[in-house]
Backbone bond lengths (Angstrom), bond angles and torsions (degrees), N, CA, C in turn:
res aa  C-N    CA-C-N  psi(-1)  N-CA   C-N-CA  omega(-1)  CA-C   N-CA-C  phi
1 M - - - 1.455 - - 1.584 110.03 -
2 S 1.265 116.06 133.80 1.489 119.89 -176.92 1.504 105.83 -83.32
3 V 1.331 115.72 151.26 1.463 124.34 179.18 1.535 109.44 -114.11
4 K 1.356 113.43 127.29 1.476 115.71 -175.15 1.478 107.62 -79.21
5 A 1.338 114.53 149.01 1.505 119.43 177.18 1.491 111.55 -60.75
6 G 1.296 119.18 143.12 1.410 122.76 -179.51 1.467 116.60 75.99
7 T 1.371 118.05 15.95 1.492 116.16 -178.61 1.511 114.84 -75.41
8 L 1.312 119.60 -18.22 1.395 123.43 -177.24 1.587 110.09 -84.04
9 E 1.355 116.41 135.88 1.434 121.42 175.38 1.410 110.21 -122.70
10 A 1.354 120.00 164.00 1.495 127.25 178.53 1.538 110.11 -53.37
11 R 1.369 114.70 -45.57 1.491 117.07 -177.84 1.516 111.01 -61.41
12 D 1.370 118.21 -31.64 1.469 118.41 178.01 1.539 110.11 -64.97
13 L 1.346 117.28 -42.08 1.442 118.47 178.68 1.534 112.47 -64.85
14 R 1.304 119.51 -37.03 1.465 126.06 177.62 1.547 107.40 -64.52
15 L 1.301 117.81 -40.57 1.457 123.74 -175.74 1.558 105.30 -66.83
16 V 1.301 119.25 -52.17 1.480 119.34 -175.24 1.525 108.36 -65.53
17 Q 1.306 117.53 -41.31 1.494 119.93 -174.21 1.596 106.20 -64.67
18 A 1.306 118.52 -42.52 1.438 121.85 -177.84 1.579 111.38 -63.81
19 I 1.371 114.38 -43.53 1.478 117.16 -178.97 1.543 109.88 -66.91
20 A 1.304 116.51 -39.31 1.488 122.40 -176.37 1.540 108.70 -67.92
21 E 1.347 115.72 -41.63 1.495 119.24 -177.17 1.547 108.49 -69.50
22 H 1.344 118.83 -35.58 1.490 119.65 -170.91 1.507 111.83 -103.75
23 G 1.340 119.31 -1.77 1.461 123.95 172.98 1.583 113.04 73.77
24 G 1.247 116.42 12.27 1.541 118.93 174.00 1.509 110.43 172.68
25 A 1.329 111.28 -176.97 1.467 120.00 -171.71 1.516 111.77 -82.52
26 T 1.339 120.37 -27.07 1.406 124.10 -171.35 1.533 109.74 -66.13
27 R 1.345 114.59 -55.10 1.488 118.55 -176.94 1.538 108.96 -74.25
28 A 1.293 117.41 -30.03 1.459 121.02 177.70 1.514 113.80 -63.77
29 S 1.439 114.88 -32.60 1.364 119.74 175.94 1.476 116.52 -64.62
30 K 1.288 118.77 -30.45 1.491 124.67 174.52 1.494 111.76 -65.87
31 Q 1.359 115.70 -44.54 1.529 118.33 178.65 1.478 112.36 -65.72
32 L 1.348 118.57 -38.66 1.408 123.88 -178.01 1.498 115.87 -87.82
33 H 1.394 118.02 -5.10 1.389 124.58 -178.93 1.534 115.52 57.43
34 L 1.361 112.25 40.22 1.450 122.29 178.49 1.562 108.50 -126.30
35 S 1.353 116.68 162.23 1.390 121.03 175.84 1.558 110.32 -74.46
36 Q 1.278 116.98 158.83 1.488 118.77 177.42 1.528 110.82 -62.16
37 S 1.352 117.13 -39.88 1.487 118.97 177.05 1.474 111.91 -61.28
38 A 1.301 117.21 -39.97 1.488 119.35 174.60 1.416 116.02 -62.11
39 I 1.359 117.80 -41.32 1.509 124.75 173.37 1.535 107.84 -55.01
40 S 1.315 115.33 -55.01 1.483 120.54 -174.84 1.567 109.15 -60.99
41 H 1.323 117.37 -41.86 1.488 118.04 179.60 1.494 111.27 -65.92
42 Q 1.351 117.79 -41.78 1.487 116.80 176.99 1.474 113.94 -62.31
43 L 1.426 116.06 -37.49 1.448 115.63 -177.99 1.511 111.29 -71.43
44 R 1.377 120.12 -34.35 1.427 121.15 178.06 1.532 107.08 -63.98
45 G 1.320 115.57 -44.13 1.514 117.85 -177.30 1.532 110.22 -63.42
46 L 1.292 119.01 -38.09 1.462 120.26 -178.49 1.549 109.57 -70.65
47 E 1.330 118.62 -39.75 1.437 122.65 177.65 1.556 110.09 -64.60
48 D 1.291 116.51 -36.11 1.511 120.28 178.86 1.494 107.63 -67.88
49 R 1.341 117.68 -42.89 1.479 118.84 178.77 1.452 113.30 -63.50
50 L 1.321 120.62 -39.27 1.432 122.71 -177.82 1.550 111.87 -85.13
51 G 1.321 118.90 -21.07 1.357 122.98 176.44 1.539 114.04 77.64
52 L 1.284 116.99 26.58 1.525 122.13 178.25 1.490 106.94 -160.26
53 P 1.344 113.56 154.99 1.560 121.29 -178.50 1.562 108.31 -74.78
54 L 1.306 117.55 144.32 1.428 122.31 171.79 1.542 110.49 -108.73
55 F 1.368 117.97 -20.82 1.414 121.51 171.55 1.495 108.16 -139.38
56 R 1.376 112.86 155.14 1.465 118.80 173.44 1.509 105.58 -125.82
57 R 1.323 113.90 146.07 1.473 119.81 -177.14 1.497 110.37 -88.53
58 E 1.334 116.31 129.57 1.517 123.47 176.91 1.506 104.09 -129.97
59 G 1.336 114.88 99.41 1.491 119.61 -172.57 1.524 111.84 64.04
60 R 1.234 118.24 -123.85 1.461 124.44 178.31 1.546 115.47 -89.95
61 R 1.318 112.25 -4.76 1.525 119.29 -175.69 1.474 111.19 -101.06
62 L 1.347 112.38 149.85 1.463 120.38 169.82 1.467 106.95 -103.26
63 C 1.281 118.22 122.37 1.483 124.64 -176.80 1.590 105.80 -110.39
64 I 1.331 112.57 127.67 1.427 121.09 -173.26 1.556 108.06 -72.97
65 T 1.417 112.47 145.52 1.450 120.40 175.20 1.534 109.17 -94.71
66 A 1.339 113.12 178.87 1.456 116.16 176.71 1.517 114.37 -64.03
67 A 1.331 113.92 -33.33 1.493 116.41 176.60 1.575 108.85 -70.24
68 G 1.229 119.92 -36.68 1.487 123.52 177.73 1.536 107.08 -63.44
69 E 1.327 117.54 -44.19 1.526 119.40 -178.80 1.519 108.65 -59.06
70 R 1.368 115.93 -40.47 1.426 117.57 -178.63 1.526 111.38 -61.90
71 L 1.315 118.26 -41.40 1.456 122.29 177.35 1.531 112.66 -65.71
72 V 1.365 118.36 -34.50 1.408 120.44 176.97 1.477 112.55 -65.12
73 Q 1.429 112.34 -44.16 1.488 117.20 174.46 1.468 111.06 -56.11
74 L 1.339 117.11 -45.15 1.432 122.22 -177.36 1.553 110.80 -63.94
75 S 1.354 115.76 -36.15 1.470 116.96 178.93 1.548 113.47 -63.04
76 H 1.386 114.83 -37.60 1.496 119.77 177.80 1.530 108.25 -64.86
77 E 1.382 119.85 -36.03 1.377 119.20 -176.27 1.553 112.76 -79.83
78 V 1.360 119.42 -26.52 1.392 122.29 -167.08 1.546 112.68 -102.83
79 L 1.402 117.32 -46.06 1.463 119.50 -162.47 1.571 111.16 -63.58
80 G 1.299 114.83 -43.80 1.504 115.93 -177.86 1.508 111.02 -62.22
81 S 1.368 117.25 -40.45 1.460 119.18 177.63 1.475 111.43 -69.03
82 L 1.288 116.72 -38.82 1.470 121.45 179.81 1.553 114.61 -60.62
83 L 1.376 111.30 -44.05 1.475 117.06 179.40 1.562 110.06 -64.75
84 Q 1.312 114.54 -44.71 1.488 116.89 179.71 1.564 110.82 -64.48
85 A 1.270 118.73 -41.25 1.462 120.51 176.79 1.502 113.80 -62.38
86 E 1.354 116.06 -41.24 1.462 120.15 179.68 1.481 111.87 -63.24
87 L 1.413 115.93 -47.43 1.436 120.86 -178.44 1.586 109.87 -63.92
88 E 1.343 114.54 -36.04 1.464 115.85 179.81 1.523 110.73 -66.98
89 L 1.310 117.76 -36.35 1.508 121.13 177.75 1.484 110.90 -69.31
90 K 1.318 116.32 -41.47 1.518 116.51 177.88 1.530 113.50 -66.57
91 R 1.259 119.77 -26.31 1.395 119.15 -179.72 1.545 110.27 -101.01
92 G 1.298 118.35 19.60 1.495 123.13 -178.36 1.466 115.00 -57.12
93 L 1.288 116.18 -23.53 1.567 116.98 -174.78 1.552 108.24 -87.27
94 L 1.258 120.08 -8.21 1.449 118.87 178.72 1.498 110.28 -72.02
95 Q 1.266 118.55 131.37 1.404 123.41 -177.75 1.554 117.73 -76.90
96 E 1.367 114.76 -35.32 1.426 119.62 178.54 1.500 111.00 -128.43
97 R 1.308 112.97 122.56 1.500 119.13 177.60 1.523 107.22 -132.85
98 S 1.316 112.61 146.52 1.489 119.03 177.11 1.554 109.20 -97.40
99 K 1.236 111.72 148.16 1.541 118.32 -179.19 1.560 106.87 -105.92
100 L 1.268 113.69 124.48 1.520 121.38 175.13 1.459 108.15 -102.30
101 R 1.304 118.24 105.46 1.476 125.17 -173.43 1.530 107.92 -94.33
102 V 1.383 115.04 119.55 1.472 117.32 -174.33 1.515 107.17 -119.97
103 A 1.342 115.13 132.70 1.491 121.08 176.11 1.480 107.92 -124.68
104 T 1.313 115.71 160.60 1.476 118.97 -178.27 1.515 110.59 -139.83
105 Q 1.252 119.84 158.02 1.474 126.59 179.98 1.503 111.73 -90.48
106 C 1.322 121.54 -0.64 1.476 121.67 176.47 1.536 106.29 -150.56
107 Y 1.289 115.71 141.09 1.466 121.42 -175.48 1.522 113.22 -67.07
108 T 1.460 113.40 -26.33 1.471 116.26 -174.54 1.596 107.23 -67.69
109 A 1.311 122.08 -13.16 1.428 117.73 178.00 1.551 111.63 -62.58
110 Y 1.306 117.09 -24.53 1.476 118.06 179.99 1.549 115.03 -72.23
111 H 1.379 112.58 -7.64 1.443 117.12 175.58 1.543 110.29 -72.94
112 W 1.397 113.64 -39.83 1.502 115.61 -175.07 1.514 113.70 -105.44
113 L 1.300 116.46 -11.01 1.555 120.33 -176.99 1.489 112.77 -66.45
114 P 1.358 121.48 -38.69 1.461 121.55 -177.64 1.585 112.90 -60.41
115 R 1.354 116.17 -25.56 1.469 119.36 -177.26 1.507 109.12 -69.97
116 A 1.295 117.17 -22.22 1.554 117.88 179.06 1.431 113.74 -91.88
117 L 1.353 121.04 -2.30 1.416 122.38 179.36 1.525 115.03 -64.71
118 T 1.357 113.95 -36.73 1.469 118.67 -173.69 1.572 110.68 -60.43
119 A 1.341 116.00 -44.76 1.459 117.54 -177.46 1.484 108.42 -69.66
120 L 1.324 121.77 -40.86 1.432 122.70 -179.03 1.487 112.75 -61.37
121 L 1.329 115.66 -47.63 1.470 119.26 -177.92 1.455 116.49 -73.60
122 S 1.313 114.63 -24.63 1.459 120.16 174.56 1.606 113.51 -74.68
123 E 1.364 115.24 -37.84 1.451 117.33 177.24 1.519 109.99 -84.04
124 H 1.245 119.85 -29.88 1.486 121.80 -178.25 1.510 112.53 -130.85
125 P 1.385 112.45 73.75 1.413 119.41 177.08 1.482 118.58 -62.81
126 E 1.367 116.46 -13.59 1.405 123.15 177.17 1.522 114.56 -81.91
127 V 1.358 116.03 -0.80 1.455 121.83 -173.22 1.558 106.16 -107.19
128 D 1.281 115.04 137.26 1.479 122.67 168.07 1.534 109.03 -107.10
129 L 1.364 114.76 125.02 1.383 116.19 -178.55 1.529 109.24 -90.26
130 V 1.338 118.23 134.00 1.514 122.07 179.23 1.431 106.29 -121.17
131 L 1.300 120.06 116.34 1.528 124.49 177.45 1.607 105.83 -94.25
132 T 1.268 111.50 119.37 1.516 113.26 178.85 1.522 108.86 -80.44
133 S 1.372 112.17 150.48 1.474 116.60 -174.75 1.535 112.75 -87.92
134 E 1.408 115.71 -12.84 1.410 119.09 -177.46 1.531 109.23 -86.39
135 V 1.405 111.54 144.27 1.457 119.03 173.60 1.528 109.13 -87.86
136 L 1.327 115.96 127.94 1.476 119.50 -178.48 1.473 113.90 -72.50
137 G 1.322 116.37 149.64 1.480 122.42 159.75 1.465 111.69 -90.78
138 D 1.294 118.44 -115.61 1.466 122.81 172.40 1.561 104.92 -72.81
139 A 1.323 115.73 123.55 1.444 121.12 -179.66 1.481 115.52 -73.33
140 T 1.292 119.43 -14.89 1.450 124.80 -169.43 1.543 110.76 -56.62
141 H 1.361 116.54 -45.67 1.446 119.40 -172.98 1.532 110.47 -76.43
142 A 1.349 117.12 -36.71 1.498 119.20 175.10 1.511 112.99 -61.95
143 L 1.298 114.37 -40.20 1.479 115.26 179.96 1.600 110.87 -76.63
144 N 1.286 119.02 -42.39 1.460 122.29 176.41 1.629 113.09 -57.16
145 D 1.307 109.33 -43.90 1.480 114.23 -177.61 1.514 112.63 -87.75
146 K 1.304 117.10 15.42 1.466 126.54 176.69 1.543 112.13 50.60
147 E 1.291 119.29 38.85 1.373 126.50 172.79 1.520 113.41 -77.43
148 V 1.352 112.75 -34.13 1.523 122.95 179.27 1.546 106.03 -133.54
149 D 1.305 117.66 152.38 1.487 122.18 175.35 1.478 111.97 -98.73
150 L 1.393 117.54 -23.60 1.452 120.02 179.68 1.487 108.41 -146.53
151 A 1.388 114.77 132.21 1.443 120.24 178.94 1.465 107.79 -113.86
152 L 1.304 121.40 129.28 1.505 127.10 175.33 1.513 103.52 -95.39
153 C 1.260 119.17 109.26 1.507 125.92 -166.85 1.574 112.54 -113.96
154 I 1.265 114.11 148.48 1.445 120.85 164.89 1.567 107.78 -114.66
155 A 1.369 116.99 -9.31 1.481 122.48 173.24 1.548 102.69 -136.56
156 P 1.390 117.76 78.44 1.403 118.74 -178.46 1.450 117.33 -66.72
157 P 1.337 122.21 158.69 1.511 124.20 176.80 1.554 110.65 -58.00
158 K 1.276 116.94 138.95 1.452 121.75 -179.86 1.550 109.60 -90.24
159 R 1.327 116.92 -16.01 1.474 120.26 -178.92 1.506 105.78 -136.78
160 G 1.328 112.84 160.11 1.455 119.88 176.18 1.539 111.86 126.98
161 N 1.284 114.56 161.34 1.483 117.33 177.53 1.486 111.12 -87.06
162 F 1.340 115.23 70.04 1.461 118.14 -173.61 1.528 110.45 -120.84
163 S 1.304 118.27 159.81 1.464 125.56 168.39 1.510 108.41 -100.70
164 S 1.253 119.11 135.93 1.464 126.23 -177.75 1.536 110.24 -122.54
165 V 1.375 114.79 126.44 1.519 119.97 178.83 1.475 107.10 -120.29
166 P 1.362 118.06 111.58 1.511 120.72 175.36 1.564 107.71 -62.15
167 L 1.285 114.06 139.78 1.543 116.28 -176.70 1.573 107.91 -113.38
168 F 1.319 120.22 -71.02 1.382 119.61 -176.87 1.562 107.80 -161.73
169 K 1.305 118.85 177.17 1.469 123.81 178.13 1.534 107.60 -117.68
170 D 1.311 116.86 141.71 1.435 120.03 167.90 1.553 109.04 -127.71
171 E 1.205 122.76 171.82 1.491 127.74 -179.75 1.466 112.20 -120.22
172 L 1.369 115.32 138.85 1.405 120.78 174.87 1.537 109.85 -88.59
173 V 1.291 115.89 142.45 1.489 117.28 178.01 1.508 105.17 -135.69
174 L 1.355 111.81 164.63 1.526 119.12 172.87 1.489 107.32 -94.19
175 A 1.333 114.69 120.31 1.497 121.69 178.69 1.548 107.43 -93.17
176 V 1.390 113.33 122.30 1.467 113.70 177.60 1.549 107.31 -129.84
177 P 1.299 119.28 156.99 1.464 122.13 -177.74 1.543 112.14 -70.52
178 R 1.306 117.37 160.97 1.452 121.14 176.43 1.546 110.95 -57.84
179 G 1.358 117.77 134.85 1.493 119.78 178.81 1.445 112.08 84.37
180 H 1.349 126.79 -0.19 1.453 128.21 179.68 1.472 108.55 -66.49
181 R 1.334 115.84 151.05 1.478 121.34 179.16 1.450 113.83 -54.54
182 L 1.340 119.97 -29.25 1.459 122.80 -176.25 1.623 115.40 -96.20
183 A 1.321 111.83 -2.16 1.471 116.40 -171.07 1.477 111.84 -69.14
184 S 1.337 120.37 -17.34 1.518 121.86 -179.78 1.525 112.47 -91.96
185 K 1.339 117.29 -6.87 1.390 122.35 -176.83 1.556 111.35 -82.47
186 R 1.333 114.89 143.19 1.471 121.19 178.81 1.536 108.77 -72.54
187 F 1.349 115.96 -40.19 1.442 119.39 174.97 1.479 108.01 -153.32
188 V 1.409 115.99 164.26 1.488 121.49 -179.54 1.515 108.72 -121.22
189 E 1.284 113.60 153.50 1.513 121.71 169.68 1.519 106.70 -105.98
190 G 1.346 114.53 173.14 1.408 118.68 -179.70 1.505 116.40 -57.41
191 R 1.365 116.07 -35.21 1.448 123.45 -175.93 1.498 108.59 -65.20
192 D 1.368 118.97 -31.40 1.409 122.13 -177.15 1.595 111.07 -66.95
193 L 1.310 117.63 -20.19 1.448 118.74 -172.16 1.454 111.36 -99.14
194 K 1.297 122.59 6.94 1.469 125.05 179.13 1.515 108.99 -62.44
195 G 1.314 113.10 126.56 1.477 120.50 176.19 1.516 114.30 91.89
196 E 1.281 117.31 -9.09 1.459 121.58 179.68 1.522 111.70 -75.26
197 T 1.340 116.25 154.29 1.485 124.60 171.87 1.515 104.78 -92.02
198 L 1.352 114.20 123.75 1.510 119.30 174.74 1.522 108.74 -96.31
199 I 1.375 116.78 125.82 1.431 121.58 173.15 1.502 109.12 -108.75
200 Q 1.252 119.42 116.62 1.509 123.25 -166.70 1.449 111.45 -124.21
201 N 1.393 111.54 140.12 1.542 115.45 169.41 1.523 108.76 -87.85
202 N 1.351 116.19 174.36 1.439 122.28 -173.72 1.563 110.76 -65.14
203 V 1.304 115.86 128.49 1.401 118.48 175.32 1.538 105.32 -153.13
204 S 1.322 119.81 156.15 1.466 121.56 -172.46 1.506 108.59 -67.83
205 A 1.335 114.72 155.48 1.494 122.92 176.54 1.553 111.32 -60.68
206 L 1.387 114.05 -31.55 1.456 115.87 177.24 1.593 112.80 -61.55
207 E 1.387 109.53 -40.90 1.529 113.42 -177.15 1.513 108.30 -71.16
208 R 1.309 120.40 -39.31 1.446 123.97 -179.17 1.535 111.14 -59.18
209 E 1.370 111.30 -42.91 1.487 115.63 -179.85 1.490 111.89 -69.98
210 R 1.347 115.83 -37.19 1.535 115.82 177.78 1.516 112.31 -61.87
211 V 1.320 114.88 -44.81 1.534 118.45 -175.87 1.547 106.64 -67.16
212 A 1.338 115.62 -41.82 1.547 117.86 -178.99 1.558 107.53 -59.91
213 R 1.281 119.14 -41.22 1.507 120.86 -176.80 1.527 108.57 -64.17
214 V 1.379 116.61 -41.99 1.485 118.61 -176.15 1.521 109.01 -69.93
215 L 1.348 119.27 -37.26 1.448 121.73 -176.82 1.538 113.49 -79.28
216 F 1.314 113.22 -48.53 1.510 118.81 -166.38 1.578 109.67 -111.20
217 G 1.221 121.64 -12.30 1.458 118.05 -178.00 1.542 113.68 71.52
218 P 1.303 120.00 -157.55 1.467 117.30 -177.67 1.527 114.31 -67.19
219 A 1.283 118.08 -17.65 1.476 119.81 -177.38 1.543 113.64 -64.28
220 G 1.386 116.25 -24.26 1.455 119.63 -179.52 1.517 111.85 84.86
221 A 1.325 113.88 175.26 1.474 120.54 -172.80 1.567 111.07 -63.68
222 Q 1.373 112.47 143.39 1.432 122.75 -179.05 1.494 113.70 -117.00
223 F 1.383 116.92 20.89 1.442 119.78 177.31 1.498 110.13 -71.49
224 A 1.356 116.64 150.28 1.536 116.77 178.39 1.488 110.64 -69.05
225 R 1.322 117.46 -36.82 1.476 121.97 174.11 1.501 112.40 -158.98
226 V 1.293 117.87 163.66 1.414 123.59 -178.59 1.538 111.16 -124.73
227 V 1.309 117.30 126.92 1.503 121.68 176.37 1.553 107.96 -113.84
228 R 1.302 118.56 126.25 1.454 119.62 -179.89 1.512 109.33 -110.32
229 L 1.358 115.09 136.93 1.492 125.99 178.25 1.469 107.09 -130.65
230 P 1.328 119.17 152.31 1.427 121.37 -174.96 1.543 112.70 -82.11
231 V 1.315 118.82 -22.55 1.543 121.96 -169.49 1.556 108.23 -119.19
232 A 1.377 114.00 133.14 1.404 117.96 -179.64 1.531 112.85 -61.90
233 E 1.335 119.33 -34.55 1.453 122.08 -178.20 1.525 109.29 -61.20
234 A 1.378 113.69 -43.60 1.474 116.01 178.79 1.497 111.01 -62.15
235 V 1.364 117.75 -44.78 1.459 120.29 176.36 1.575 111.27 -49.66
236 L 1.399 113.76 -48.63 1.406 116.94 -172.11 1.489 112.30 -72.86
237 D 1.341 118.62 -26.73 1.401 122.59 172.24 1.589 110.66 -57.78
238 L 1.328 116.11 -44.30 1.435 119.83 -176.86 1.513 110.73 -75.41
239 V 1.342 118.28 -35.22 1.369 120.12 171.95 1.508 116.45 -60.94
240 Q 1.311 115.10 -47.05 1.436 121.40 170.41 1.474 119.07 -54.01
241 A 1.359 112.53 -33.50 1.443 121.08 -179.95 1.597 111.17 -78.36
242 G 1.273 115.71 -6.36 1.430 121.24 177.33 1.587 113.80 85.78
243 L 1.286 116.43 23.80 1.461 120.34 -176.74 1.526 113.20 -92.13
244 G 1.274 117.96 -6.38 1.469 122.17 -178.63 1.529 114.84 166.93
245 V 1.209 115.55 -170.04 1.445 121.65 177.81 1.505 111.37 -120.63
246 S 1.306 123.37 170.96 1.452 121.93 -179.96 1.597 108.39 -148.28
247 I 1.270 111.57 155.74 1.542 120.64 174.50 1.495 108.63 -114.87
248 L 1.316 118.39 112.72 1.434 121.07 -177.36 1.501 112.61 -156.02
249 A 1.272 117.18 169.00 1.482 118.28 -179.66 1.524 111.23 -61.58
250 G 1.348 114.49 138.98 1.494 118.25 -176.65 1.493 113.46 -57.75
251 F 1.325 118.00 -38.88 1.500 117.07 -176.42 1.471 115.90 -60.47
252 T 1.351 117.04 -21.58 1.484 118.68 -177.58 1.478 110.30 -69.55
253 L 1.332 120.14 -22.86 1.471 120.62 -177.98 1.516 115.46 -66.08
254 G 1.296 120.40 -32.11 1.430 128.81 169.04 1.534 114.31 48.42
255 A 1.294 116.95 -124.91 1.492 123.10 -175.99 1.496 111.12 -69.01
256 R 1.390 119.54 -24.47 1.407 119.37 -178.48 1.596 108.83 -66.03
257 A 1.332 113.82 -38.11 1.467 119.05 -179.60 1.542 110.20 -69.76
258 Q 1.367 114.99 -40.90 1.488 117.45 178.86 1.512 111.48 -62.12
259 R 1.287 120.78 -33.32 1.453 124.65 -179.92 1.508 110.31 -81.53
260 G 1.317 119.10 -19.67 1.443 120.10 -173.35 1.503 114.90 86.51
261 D 1.320 118.32 7.65 1.476 119.25 178.12 1.554 109.98 -70.06
262 V 1.360 116.02 -35.82 1.413 120.98 175.15 1.502 106.12 -126.73
263 V 1.361 116.01 136.69 1.472 122.04 -176.40 1.525 110.34 -110.90
264 P 1.338 117.66 126.79 1.412 119.55 174.41 1.526 112.23 -84.65
265 V 1.340 115.60 135.37 1.539 121.31 -179.88 1.459 106.12 -129.05
266 G 1.349 117.49 133.88 1.422 122.79 -175.96 1.582 109.84 -66.09
267 L 1.285 115.77 156.72 1.471 125.59 -178.69 1.484 107.73 -109.18
268 T 1.314 118.11 105.68 1.434 130.27 -175.93 1.547 108.18 69.23
269 A 1.349 114.41 166.43 1.470 119.22 178.15 1.445 115.92 -63.16
270 R 1.434 114.82 -30.31 1.453 118.51 -177.13 1.523 113.34 -92.32
271 G 1.302 117.33 -12.44 1.442 121.55 -175.60 1.449 114.30 82.21
272 I 1.384 116.13 163.25 1.468 118.46 172.84 1.550 105.23 -126.56
273 R 1.342 111.34 115.27 1.382 121.81 -176.40 1.542 109.94 -113.96
274 R 1.353 117.90 148.29 1.439 124.73 -176.82 1.481 106.96 -117.95
275 Q 1.398 114.18 132.36 1.500 120.77 170.10 1.531 107.84 -94.35
276 W 1.302 119.93 116.65 1.477 120.97 173.91 1.523 109.53 -87.28
277 V 1.379 112.31 138.93 1.463 118.40 -175.67 1.554 106.06 -138.07
278 G 1.312 115.45 134.71 1.486 119.82 173.25 1.497 110.55 -92.40
279 V 1.338 120.41 124.55 1.421 125.81 -173.14 1.557 109.37 -122.15
280 F 1.260 116.67 131.04 1.501 121.44 178.11 1.476 108.71 -148.56
281 P 1.351 118.81 159.50 1.431 124.52 178.30 1.530 109.65 -61.85
282 R 1.380 118.37 136.68 1.475 122.29 177.81 1.508 113.45 -58.82
283 A 1.344 116.99 -34.40 1.449 121.85 -176.75 1.571 111.17 -90.04
284 S 1.264 118.79 15.38 1.431 120.46 -172.25 1.524 113.26 -65.43
285 A 1.350 120.06 130.27 1.413 124.40 175.05 1.535 111.96 -66.19
286 L 1.303 117.66 -11.03 1.479 120.74 -177.80 1.437 109.77 -109.84
287 A 1.357 120.67 25.46 1.381 124.64 -177.05 1.591 113.09 -58.91
288 R 1.314 114.42 -41.22 1.505 119.95 -177.18 1.560 108.55 -67.39
289 P 1.279 122.00 -55.67 1.528 116.58 177.72 1.545 111.07 -61.15
290 I 1.340 118.22 -35.26 1.461 116.41 178.72 1.484 113.09 -62.59
291 R 1.354 119.82 -44.37 1.398 120.41 176.27 1.556 114.71 -66.01
292 T 1.343 118.25 -29.07 1.441 118.75 170.41 1.488 114.69 -63.44
293 L 1.293 115.00 -41.68 1.486 122.82 177.69 1.571 109.22 -63.14
294 L 1.329 114.08 -49.23 1.445 118.71 -179.55 1.484 116.36 -62.73
295 G 1.415 114.13 -39.90 1.399 120.95 173.81 1.520 114.82 -60.33
296 T 1.327 118.21 -39.82 1.444 119.90 176.75 1.546 111.06 -67.49
297 L 1.319 117.41 -40.71 1.474 121.52 179.25 1.561 111.55 -62.40
298 K 1.394 113.16 -39.06 1.483 115.60 -178.86 1.498 110.66 -71.93
299 A 1.266 118.25 -32.61 1.490 124.97 -176.47 1.535 112.02 -76.28
300 S 1.384 115.30 -25.58 1.485 116.82 -179.94 1.488 109.22 -132.93
301 P 1.267 124.55 75.88 1.418 123.05 -178.23 1.509 110.37 -74.38
302 P 1.339 119.62 166.55 1.464 121.27 -178.24 1.524 108.20 -67.36
303 A 1.335 116.63 148.52 1.434 121.88 -176.05 1.483 108.66 -73.83
């Protein structure tokens, strides 16, 4: 079946993303505020338009196909930017708007940050949110030099005239492909990783050094080589293909872990957890919208 150009819509991406994240139509219907039958009807219509299945049913679960994975990846790339562009256009008649510039110390923050945009832009329509593409190291200089207004940190500044708001914790895991020699282990130590290829998404040097200290101690990293990619989905594609292993937040594995294509393994017997903190100048003129954004993140952390 041929696919007409322009057949995909934003609601299609939201639909596939919700079903993939929740593992079925029932819980996805709550997120999208639709009935289960409406979810199923929209999914059938989308699959008919595309001419290929996006999910296959295994018992009571819907398991995503390769085509569905591609749409989930596309949703992460598109929906946040689309929402921001739409709101900017709708507010185009406003003469004065403030820019709230947000930076992060790990690229995985951009997986959960778009979910907090709706509350921010609903309560503060005068604010334009700008997500910087650079991953921060020490946030002190960026905040003091007014390069960013809010830093989402896993290694927050220890000094400075800043307000800090604890958000939530996540856990780093080792992602390995199905059948890998480490897939059956409950956790790994640094010596288990000797000779492996590490495929890594963008994260600050501070975070890389902290993880290396916990795993390897003063000796430093023992990986055979390190490959760095900017996007977690691309990292997981290579891991799933058996080209290496990765260290990233457990929640990013999503449906791949549910299917067993990628297996999460703990890092050390105690685990490696990260405390996310929102940091901004105490005298910031944007304190109110910043606290709105941080309050939403704290109330709905990534699953």
